[in-house]
Structures are given as structure tokens and as C-alpha cells.
C-alpha positions as CSV (number, residue, x, y, z in Angstrom):
1,M,4.1,-8.8,-8.6
2,T,6.2,-5.7,-8.7
3,D,4.6,-4.6,-11.9
4,W,1.2,-4.3,-10.1
5,I,2.8,-2.3,-7.3
6,N,4.4,0.1,-9.8
7,A,1.2,0.4,-11.7
8,F,-0.7,1.3,-8.5
9,L,2.0,3.8,-7.4
10,F,1.8,5.4,-10.9
11,A,-2.0,5.7,-10.7
12,V,-1.8,7.3,-7.3
13,A,0.9,9.8,-8.6
14,V,-1.2,10.7,-11.6
15,M,-4.4,11.2,-9.5
16,A,-2.5,13.3,-6.9
17,F,-1.0,15.4,-9.6
18,A,-4.3,16.0,-11.3
19,L,-6.1,16.9,-8.0
20,G,-3.3,19.1,-6.8
21,L,-3.1,21.0,-10.1
22,T,-6.9,21.4,-10.1
23,S,-6.9,22.7,-6.6
24,I,-4.2,25.3,-7.3
25,I,-6.1,26.5,-10.4
26,M,-9.4,26.7,-8.4
27,S,-7.6,28.8,-5.7
28,F,-7.1,31.5,-8.4
29,M,-10.6,31.3,-9.7
30,T,-12.5,31.9,-6.5
31,T,-15.1,34.7,-6.7
32,E,-15.6,35.2,-2.9
33,T,-14.2,38.4,-1.4
34,G,-13.1,39.3,2.1
35,N,-12.4,36.8,4.8
36,K,-14.2,33.9,3.1
37,G,-12.3,34.4,-0.1
38,M,-9.0,34.3,1.6
39,Q,-10.0,31.2,3.5
40,E,-10.9,29.4,0.2
41,K,-7.6,30.5,-1.4
42,I,-5.6,29.1,1.5
43,E,-7.6,25.8,1.6
44,Y,-7.3,25.2,-2.1
45,G,-3.7,26.2,-2.1
46,F,-3.0,23.8,0.8
47,F,-4.7,20.9,-1.0
48,G,-2.9,21.7,-4.2
49,V,0.5,21.7,-2.6
50,S,-0.3,18.5,-0.7
51,G,-1.3,16.8,-4.0
52,I,1.9,17.9,-5.7
53,V,3.9,16.6,-2.7
54,V,2.2,13.3,-2.8
55,C,2.8,13.1,-6.5
56,L,6.5,13.7,-5.9
57,L,6.7,11.1,-3.2
58,M,5.1,8.5,-5.5
59,G,7.6,9.4,-8.2
60,Y,10.4,8.9,-5.7
61,A,8.9,5.6,-4.7
62,L,8.8,4.5,-8.3
63,A,12.5,5.4,-8.9
């Protein structure tokens, strides 16, 4: 049964890493300017860092 739990944690970690990295890349690619552009950068950056943190937590849970 622990193999299923480890597989699930690994899948969550990979998904969180992919979404986090994608969000960080998208924060650099925004074309909006002014207040709206800064808001998008902050939102994408927050989601990116959150995804990376979730990935690290899942990695710690697997260890």
C-alpha cells in the first residue's frame, strides 16, 4: 500500500513543479504594462513560488 502513496506523492510533486515553473516563466512573458502588468507578475510569481514550495514539501514527504 505504501507504494501507491509514494506514487501519488510523486505525481503531486511533479505536477506542482511543472505548474510552478510554468507560472514563473509566464510572469516574465506578460505583455501588459502599468498597474495591470505588475499585478499579473505578482500573481504568477506567487503561484510559481507556491508550486515550488508544494513540490519541495512532497519531496520531503517522500524522503
